[in-house]
C-alpha positions as CSV (number, residue, x, y, z in Angstrom):
1,X,37.9,-45.3,17.8
2,X,36.5,-48.8,17.5
3,X,32.8,-49.2,16.9
4,X,30.4,-49.8,19.7
5,X,29.7,-53.3,18.7
6,X,33.3,-54.3,18.6
7,X,34.1,-52.5,21.9
8,X,31.3,-54.1,23.8
9,X,31.5,-57.6,22.4
10,X,34.3,-58.9,24.6
11,X,32.7,-57.3,27.7
12,X,29.4,-59.0,26.9
13,X,31.0,-62.3,26.7
14,X,32.5,-62.0,30.1
15,X,29.7,-60.1,31.8
16,X,28.5,-63.1,33.8
17,X,31.9,-63.3,35.4
18,X,32.7,-59.7,35.7
19,X,29.9,-58.6,37.9
20,X,27.6,-60.9,39.9
21,X,24.0,-60.1,40.6
22,X,23.2,-58.4,43.9
23,X,22.1,-61.8,45.4
24,X,25.6,-63.2,44.9
25,X,26.8,-61.0,47.8
26,X,26.3,-62.4,51.3
27,X,24.8,-59.1,52.4
28,X,24.3,-56.0,50.3
29,X,23.8,-53.9,53.4
30,X,27.1,-55.1,54.9
31,X,28.8,-54.4,51.5
32,X,27.4,-50.9,51.5
33,X,28.7,-50.4,55.1
34,X,32.2,-51.6,54.0
35,X,32.2,-49.2,51.1
36,X,31.0,-46.3,53.2
37,X,33.6,-47.1,55.9
38,X,36.4,-47.1,53.4
39,X,35.2,-43.7,52.1
40,X,34.9,-42.4,55.6
41,X,38.5,-43.3,56.3
42,X,39.9,-41.5,53.3
43,X,37.7,-38.4,53.7
44,X,38.5,-38.3,57.4
45,X,42.2,-38.4,56.7
46,X,41.9,-35.4,54.4
47,X,40.3,-33.1,56.9
48,X,42.0,-34.4,60.0
49,X,45.5,-33.6,58.7
50,X,44.7,-29.9,58.1
51,X,44.0,-29.4,61.8
52,X,47.3,-30.9,62.9
53,X,49.5,-29.0,60.4
54,X,51.0,-26.5,62.9
55,X,52.0,-29.4,65.3
56,X,53.5,-31.4,62.4
57,X,55.5,-28.3,61.3
58,X,56.8,-27.7,64.8
59,X,57.8,-31.3,65.5
60,X,59.3,-32.3,62.2
61,X,60.9,-29.0,61.2
62,X,59.0,-28.3,58.0
63,X,59.6,-25.0,56.3
64,X,56.4,-23.0,55.5
65,X,56.7,-24.0,51.8
66,X,57.5,-27.6,52.6
67,X,54.5,-28.0,54.9
68,X,52.1,-27.6,52.0
69,X,53.4,-30.8,50.6
70,X,51.8,-32.7,53.4
71,X,48.6,-31.9,51.7
72,X,49.8,-31.6,48.1
73,X,51.5,-35.0,48.0
74,X,48.3,-36.7,48.8
75,X,46.2,-34.6,46.4
76,X,48.6,-35.1,43.5
77,X,48.8,-38.9,43.9
78,X,45.1,-39.3,44.6
79,X,43.8,-37.1,41.8
80,X,46.2,-38.4,39.1
81,X,45.6,-42.1,39.7
82,X,41.8,-42.2,40.0
83,X,41.0,-42.7,36.4
84,X,43.7,-45.3,35.9
85,X,42.6,-47.2,39.0
86,X,39.0,-47.1,38.1
87,X,39.7,-48.7,34.7
88,X,42.1,-51.2,36.1
89,X,39.3,-52.2,38.5
90,X,37.0,-53.0,35.6
91,X,39.8,-55.0,34.0
92,X,41.2,-57.1,36.9
93,X,38.3,-56.9,39.3
94,X,36.9,-54.1,41.4
95,X,37.0,-56.1,44.6
96,X,40.7,-56.8,44.2
97,X,41.4,-53.1,43.5
98,X,39.4,-52.1,46.6
99,X,41.2,-54.5,48.8
100,X,44.6,-53.6,47.5
101,X,43.9,-49.9,47.8
102,X,42.7,-50.2,51.4
103,X,45.7,-52.3,52.3
104,X,48.1,-49.7,50.8
105,X,46.3,-46.8,52.5
106,X,46.4,-48.6,55.9
107,X,50.1,-49.5,55.6
108,X,51.0,-45.9,54.5
109,X,49.1,-44.5,57.5
110,X,51.3,-46.6,59.8
111,X,54.4,-45.3,58.0
112,X,53.1,-41.7,58.3
113,X,52.4,-42.1,62.0
114,X,56.0,-43.2,62.6
115,X,57.6,-40.5,60.3
116,X,60.6,-38.8,61.8
117,X,61.5,-36.5,59.0
118,X,59.6,-34.3,56.5
119,X,60.8,-36.5,53.5
120,X,59.4,-39.7,55.1
121,X,56.1,-38.1,55.9
122,X,55.7,-36.7,52.4
123,X,56.5,-40.1,50.9
124,X,53.9,-41.7,53.2
125,X,51.3,-39.2,52.1
126,X,52.1,-40.1,48.4
127,X,51.4,-43.7,49.2
128,X,48.2,-42.8,51.1
129,X,47.0,-40.9,48.1
130,X,47.7,-43.8,45.8
131,X,46.0,-46.3,48.1
132,X,43.0,-43.9,48.5
133,X,42.7,-43.6,44.7
134,X,42.7,-47.4,44.2
135,X,39.9,-47.9,46.8
136,X,37.8,-44.8,46.0
137,X,37.9,-45.2,42.2
138,X,36.0,-48.5,42.3
139,X,33.7,-47.9,45.3
140,X,30.9,-46.3,43.3
141,X,31.3,-49.0,40.6
142,X,30.8,-51.7,43.1
143,X,27.8,-49.9,44.6
144,X,25.9,-49.5,41.3
145,X,26.4,-53.1,40.4
146,X,25.1,-54.2,43.8
147,X,22.1,-51.9,43.8
148,X,20.5,-52.1,40.4
149,X,16.9,-51.2,41.3
150,X,16.6,-47.4,41.0
151,X,15.0,-46.6,44.4
152,X,17.4,-48.9,46.3
153,X,20.3,-47.4,44.4
154,X,19.2,-43.9,45.3
155,X,19.1,-44.8,49.0
156,X,22.5,-46.5,48.8
157,X,24.0,-43.4,47.1
158,X,22.5,-41.2,49.8
159,X,24.3,-43.2,52.5
160,X,27.5,-43.1,50.5
161,X,27.3,-39.4,50.0
162,X,26.5,-38.7,53.6
163,X,29.7,-40.6,54.6
164,X,31.8,-38.1,52.7
165,X,30.1,-35.1,54.3
166,X,30.2,-36.6,57.8
167,X,33.9,-37.5,57.4
168,X,35.0,-34.0,56.7
169,X,33.3,-32.6,59.8
170,X,34.2,-35.4,62.1
171,X,37.8,-35.1,60.9
172,X,38.0,-31.5,62.0
173,X,36.8,-32.3,65.5
174,X,38.8,-35.5,65.8
175,X,41.9,-33.9,64.5
176,X,41.8,-31.1,67.2
177,X,41.0,-33.6,70.0
178,X,43.8,-36.1,69.0
179,X,46.4,-33.4,68.5
180,X,45.6,-31.7,71.8
181,X,45.1,-34.8,73.9
182,X,47.8,-37.0,72.4
183,X,50.2,-36.1,69.5
184,X,49.8,-35.5,65.8
185,X,51.0,-39.0,65.1
186,X,47.6,-40.3,66.2
187,X,45.8,-38.7,63.3
188,X,47.4,-41.3,61.2
189,X,47.3,-44.2,63.7
190,X,43.5,-43.8,63.9
191,X,43.3,-45.2,60.4
192,X,44.7,-48.6,61.4
193,X,41.7,-50.1,63.2
194,X,39.4,-48.7,60.6
195,X,41.5,-50.0,57.7
196,X,41.9,-53.5,59.2
197,X,38.2,-53.8,60.0
198,X,37.3,-52.7,56.5
199,X,39.6,-55.3,55.0
200,X,38.3,-58.1,57.2
201,X,34.7,-57.3,56.5
202,X,35.3,-56.6,52.7
203,X,36.6,-60.1,52.1
204,X,33.2,-61.9,52.7
205,X,30.9,-58.9,52.0
206,X,32.0,-57.6,48.6
207,X,31.0,-59.6,45.5
208,X,33.9,-61.3,43.8
209,X,34.5,-60.4,40.2
210,X,37.3,-61.4,37.7
211,X,37.0,-58.3,35.6
212,X,36.7,-58.2,31.8
213,X,40.4,-59.0,31.4
214,X,43.5,-56.9,30.7
215,X,43.2,-57.5,27.0
216,X,40.0,-55.5,26.9
217,X,41.7,-52.2,27.8
218,X,45.5,-52.6,28.2
219,X,46.8,-49.3,27.0
220,X,50.2,-48.5,28.5
221,X,50.7,-45.3,26.5
222,X,47.3,-44.0,27.4
223,X,47.9,-44.8,31.0
224,X,51.2,-42.9,31.0
225,X,49.6,-39.9,29.2
226,X,46.6,-39.5,31.5
227,X,48.4,-40.2,34.7
228,X,51.3,-37.8,33.9
229,X,48.9,-35.2,32.5
230,X,46.7,-35.2,35.6
231,X,49.6,-35.3,38.0
232,X,51.3,-32.3,36.3
233,X,48.0,-30.4,36.0
234,X,47.1,-30.9,39.7
235,X,50.7,-29.9,40.7
236,X,50.4,-26.7,38.6
237,X,47.0,-25.8,40.1
238,X,48.1,-26.3,43.8
239,X,51.2,-24.2,43.2
240,X,49.3,-21.2,41.7
241,X,49.2,-19.4,45.0
242,X,53.0,-19.6,45.3
243,X,54.0,-18.7,41.7
244,X,51.0,-16.7,40.5
245,X,48.5,-17.4,37.8
246,X,50.3,-15.6,35.0
247,X,53.8,-16.8,35.9
248,X,56.0,-18.7,33.5
249,X,55.9,-21.7,35.9
250,X,52.1,-21.9,35.9
251,X,51.6,-21.2,32.2
252,X,54.4,-23.6,31.1
253,X,53.4,-26.5,33.2
254,X,49.7,-25.9,32.6
255,X,50.3,-26.0,28.8
256,X,52.3,-29.2,29.1
257,X,49.6,-30.8,31.2
258,X,46.9,-29.8,28.7
259,X,49.0,-31.2,25.9
260,X,49.4,-34.5,27.6
261,X,45.7,-34.8,28.3
262,X,44.9,-33.9,24.7
263,X,47.3,-36.6,23.6
264,X,45.5,-39.0,25.8
265,X,42.1,-38.2,24.2
266,X,43.6,-38.6,20.7
267,X,45.1,-41.9,21.8
268,X,41.8,-43.2,23.1
269,X,40.1,-42.3,19.9
270,X,42.5,-44.5,17.9
271,X,43.5,-47.3,20.3
272,X,42.1,-50.7,19.6
273,X,41.7,-51.3,23.3
274,X,41.5,-47.9,24.9
275,X,42.0,-47.3,28.6
276,X,39.0,-45.0,28.6
277,X,36.5,-45.8,25.8
278,X,35.2,-42.4,24.7
279,X,31.7,-43.8,24.4
280,X,31.3,-43.0,28.1
281,X,31.4,-39.3,27.4
282,X,28.5,-39.5,24.9
283,X,26.0,-39.7,27.7
284,X,24.6,-36.3,28.5
285,X,24.1,-37.4,32.1
286,X,27.7,-38.5,32.6
287,X,29.3,-35.6,30.8
288,X,27.0,-33.0,32.3
289,X,27.1,-34.3,35.9
290,X,31.0,-34.3,35.8
291,X,31.1,-30.7,34.7
292,X,28.5,-29.6,37.2
293,X,30.3,-31.4,40.0
294,X,33.6,-29.7,39.1
295,X,32.1,-26.3,39.4
296,X,30.2,-27.2,42.6
297,X,33.2,-28.7,44.4
298,X,35.4,-25.7,43.4
299,X,32.8,-23.3,44.9
300,X,32.3,-25.3,48.0
301,X,36.0,-25.2,48.9
302,X,35.1,-21.7,50.1
303,X,32.6,-23.2,52.5
304,X,34.5,-26.2,53.8
305,X,37.9,-24.4,54.3
306,X,37.4,-20.7,54.3
307,X,34.6,-20.8,56.8
308,X,36.8,-22.8,59.2
309,X,39.6,-20.2,58.7
310,X,37.1,-17.4,59.3
311,X,36.0,-18.9,62.6
312,X,39.6,-19.4,63.8
313,X,41.4,-16.3,62.5
314,X,38.5,-13.8,62.9
315,X,36.2,-15.1,65.6
316,X,39.0,-16.7,67.6
317,X,37.6,-20.3,67.7
318,X,39.9,-23.2,68.5
319,X,40.3,-26.2,66.3
320,X,37.8,-28.5,68.2
321,X,35.4,-25.6,68.7
322,X,35.5,-24.9,64.9
323,X,34.7,-28.5,64.2
324,X,31.8,-28.5,66.6
325,X,30.4,-25.3,65.1
326,X,30.3,-27.0,61.7
327,X,28.6,-30.1,63.0
328,X,25.1,-28.8,62.3
329,X,26.0,-28.7,58.6
330,X,27.1,-32.4,58.7
331,X,23.9,-33.3,60.6
332,X,21.5,-31.6,58.2
333,X,23.4,-33.0,55.2
334,X,23.1,-36.4,56.7
335,X,19.4,-36.0,57.4
336,X,18.6,-34.9,53.9
337,X,20.8,-37.3,52.0
338,X,19.7,-40.3,54.1
339,X,16.0,-39.6,54.4
340,X,14.8,-37.1,51.8
341,X,17.0,-37.1,48.7
342,X,16.1,-40.6,47.5
343,X,12.3,-40.0,47.9
344,X,12.5,-36.6,46.1
345,X,14.6,-38.2,43.3
346,X,12.0,-40.9,42.8
347,X,9.2,-38.3,42.8
348,X,10.6,-35.5,40.8
349,X,13.8,-36.9,39.2
350,X,17.5,-36.4,40.0
351,X,17.7,-33.3,37.8
352,X,15.0,-31.4,39.8
353,X,16.6,-32.4,43.1
354,X,20.0,-31.3,41.9
355,X,18.6,-27.9,40.8
356,X,16.9,-27.4,44.2
357,X,20.2,-28.3,46.0
358,X,22.2,-25.8,43.9
359,X,19.7,-23.0,44.7
360,X,20.2,-23.7,48.4
361,X,24.0,-23.6,48.0
362,X,23.8,-20.2,46.3
363,X,22.0,-19.1,49.5
364,X,24.8,-20.5,51.6
365,X,27.5,-18.6,49.9
366,X,25.4,-15.5,49.6
367,X,24.9,-15.3,53.3
368,X,28.6,-15.8,53.9
369,X,29.4,-12.7,51.9
370,X,27.7,-10.7,54.8
371,X,29.4,-12.2,57.9
372,X,30.9,-9.5,60.2
373,X,34.6,-8.7,60.2
374,X,34.9,-8.4,63.9
375,X,34.4,-11.1,66.6
376,X,32.4,-8.8,68.8
377,X,29.9,-8.1,66.0
378,X,29.4,-11.8,65.1
379,X,26.7,-14.0,66.6
380,X,26.8,-17.7,65.7
381,X,23.0,-18.2,65.9
382,X,22.2,-15.4,63.5
383,X,25.3,-15.2,61.3
384,X,26.5,-18.8,60.9
385,X,23.8,-21.3,62.0
386,X,21.5,-20.4,59.1
387,X,24.4,-21.0,56.8
388,X,25.0,-24.5,58.3
389,X,21.3,-25.3,57.9
390,X,21.2,-24.3,54.3
391,X,24.0,-26.7,53.7
392,X,21.2,-29.2,53.3
393,X,21.5,-28.3,49.7
394,X,24.7,-30.4,49.5
395,X,22.7,-33.4,50.8
396,X,20.3,-32.9,47.8
397,X,22.9,-32.1,45.2
398,X,25.6,-34.7,45.7
399,X,23.4,-37.8,45.7
400,X,21.6,-36.6,42.6
401,X,24.8,-35.7,40.9
402,X,26.3,-39.1,41.8
403,X,23.2,-40.9,40.3
404,X,23.4,-38.9,37.1
405,X,27.2,-39.4,36.9
406,X,26.9,-43.2,37.1
407,X,23.6,-43.6,35.2
408,X,25.1,-43.7,31.7
409,X,27.8,-46.3,32.3
410,X,27.5,-50.0,31.3
411,X,28.3,-52.6,33.9
412,X,31.8,-53.2,32.6
413,X,32.5,-49.5,32.6
414,X,31.2,-48.9,36.1
415,X,34.7,-48.6,37.6
416,X,35.8,-46.2,34.9
417,X,32.7,-44.0,35.4
418,X,33.4,-44.1,39.2
419,X,37.1,-43.1,38.6
420,X,36.1,-40.3,36.2
421,X,33.5,-38.9,38.7
422,X,36.1,-38.9,41.5
423,X,38.7,-37.4,39.2
424,X,36.6,-34.4,38.3
425,X,35.8,-34.0,42.0
426,X,39.5,-33.7,42.8
427,X,40.2,-31.4,39.9
428,X,37.3,-29.1,41.1
429,X,38.8,-29.2,44.6
430,X,42.3,-28.3,43.3
431,X,40.9,-25.4,41.2
432,X,38.9,-24.2,44.2
433,X,41.9,-24.2,46.4
434,X,44.0,-22.4,43.8
435,X,41.6,-19.8,42.6
436,X,39.6,-18.9,45.7
437,X,42.5,-18.9,48.1
438,X,44.5,-16.8,45.8
439,X,41.7,-14.3,45.4
440,X,41.1,-14.2,49.1
441,X,44.8,-13.6,49.8
442,X,45.1,-10.9,47.2
443,X,42.1,-9.0,48.5
444,X,43.3,-9.3,52.1
445,X,46.7,-7.9,51.2
446,X,45.2,-4.9,49.4
447,X,42.9,-4.2,52.4
448,X,45.8,-4.5,54.8
449,X,47.8,-2.0,52.7
450,X,44.8,0.3,52.9
451,X,45.1,0.3,56.7
452,X,42.2,-2.0,57.6
453,X,42.6,-4.1,60.8
454,X,43.7,-7.7,60.3
455,X,40.4,-9.3,61.1
456,X,38.5,-7.0,58.7
457,X,41.1,-7.5,56.0
458,X,40.8,-11.2,56.3
459,X,37.0,-11.1,56.2
460,X,37.1,-8.9,53.1
461,X,39.2,-11.6,51.4
462,X,36.8,-14.3,52.5
463,X,33.8,-12.2,51.3
464,X,35.4,-12.1,47.8
465,X,36.0,-15.8,47.7
466,X,32.4,-16.5,48.9
467,X,31.0,-14.2,46.2
468,X,33.1,-15.9,43.4
469,X,32.0,-19.3,44.8
470,X,28.3,-18.2,44.5
471,X,29.0,-17.3,40.9
472,X,30.5,-20.8,40.2
473,X,27.4,-22.4,41.8
474,X,25.1,-20.2,39.6
475,X,27.1,-21.4,36.5
476,X,26.6,-25.0,37.7
477,X,22.9,-24.3,38.0
478,X,22.7,-22.9,34.5
479,X,24.7,-25.9,33.1
480,X,22.5,-28.4,34.9
481,X,19.4,-26.7,33.6
482,X,20.5,-27.0,30.0
483,X,22.8,-30.0,29.6
484,X,21.0,-32.3,32.1
485,X,17.5,-31.5,30.7
486,X,15.1,-34.3,30.7
487,X,14.6,-36.0,27.3
488,X,11.4,-34.8,25.6
489,X,10.1,-38.2,24.6
490,X,9.9,-39.9,28.0
491,X,11.1,-43.3,28.9
492,X,12.1,-44.7,25.6
493,X,14.1,-41.6,24.6
494,X,15.7,-41.4,28.1
495,X,17.0,-44.9,27.8
496,X,18.1,-44.4,24.2
497,X,20.0,-41.3,25.1
498,X,21.8,-43.0,27.9
499,X,22.7,-46.0,25.8
500,X,23.9,-44.1,22.8
501,X,27.3,-45.6,21.8
502,X,27.3,-47.9,24.9
503,X,25.1,-50.9,24.0
504,X,22.1,-52.0,25.9
505,X,23.1,-52.9,29.5
506,X,21.3,-53.9,32.6
507,X,21.4,-50.4,33.9
508,X,19.4,-49.1,31.0
509,X,16.5,-51.4,32.1
510,X,16.6,-49.7,35.5
511,X,16.6,-46.3,34.1
512,X,13.7,-47.0,31.8
513,X,11.8,-48.4,34.8
514,X,12.5,-45.3,36.7
515,X,11.2,-43.0,33.9
516,X,8.1,-45.2,33.8
517,X,7.6,-44.7,37.5
518,X,7.9,-41.0,37.2
519,X,5.5,-40.8,34.3
520,X,3.0,-42.9,36.3
521,X,3.3,-40.6,39.3
């Protein structure tokens, strides 16, 4: 691996061109709105599709196994291209990558809406995933270069994080309404006005940047290894439920995916101009935040998806009613992330806020292990509303994690750090889907064979998934308590740790100032 000095020299020379100061943007608030809207569109699409799956299957003639590819095609393309897209954004310009990704996603949504066959819809979903990866991978990178002052950045990240939580809940409601009132095609057509508006506003609002140049990180072999490794790995994980965790299919493809990713890391250690400079992993904040996020997202699959299934299959809620029932969670997450998380982060530090959020999330999943197995025994106000309110922990944890995950990246690595953070999020989601849904299905099957009624058997499966999710959150809490511990020496040591192997960048100044503010308080 090249030395830090040699790796950062070219970037330093081009830094004035690669990322303008915040004042170079016509309006940072407008830019934040554009980035949040782009995120809302992609998150909305992910949750809105799940509600319309039965209608899609009936209209296009999907087989039960083939229907899963409406989701899997998007997940595989999205998760496997995030890291590559993030680095390419650093090299050729993050604004260009965001515009290109938003354009691809919008065009693919139009194609999906007009799909007349399963193959055409799956192809459109692949393109949607690719476009979403291109735009999402650089969004955080643009945000952290726009908002360099720690308190402003914390508020901006709170807005950005809220958008993701709101999009998931809005998607469930909107998907049910559009599918019932119109047709499933409109769940894709709804992206057109949002995408076009985002493109038109992004052109003047986002700061222009030329990137640090392809010569600073053109690594075709590394790109091939990481993209194929991630693609194969995510494919293996999402097919675990079909083939089984110990099957030859899972073990064989899983081993191959790990071999490709190991080859990628070896390549990055030796390449003169690596696609992913390994210096980014030397930061405890970046490394630890990504691991914590993977565990947290995997666990929260049981909240986002299995709670909705519980409401529909056990309590008999409709699609729109389920979305409305989960709106209090989105509201409280929004309230906390927009108004409280930044202030608490400035007062106590992101690590403390993250730990508090994880404790609340353990409470969420702990309460869900006790929900009744019969509709007549359940009461929304006593059984589910407290769960929705405790979801405020997500409004604390995600902004803090995002700040920590981006804090150790230099300006020219911001897109890469953003892509890495989004990649671990997708890996965590895929693992959560594979592991928790498999456990729930297995437990439900065993209870059904034992003669339990279908609603009770389903609830028993969900209880197991919720319990395992709580254990994953507890593991994330333990990891955050140790790996993300505050440096003992205060401001100077904090900055030194974040800058180890990375050079002294503008972000280090902001971090040192933040530590100084906390010491003063």
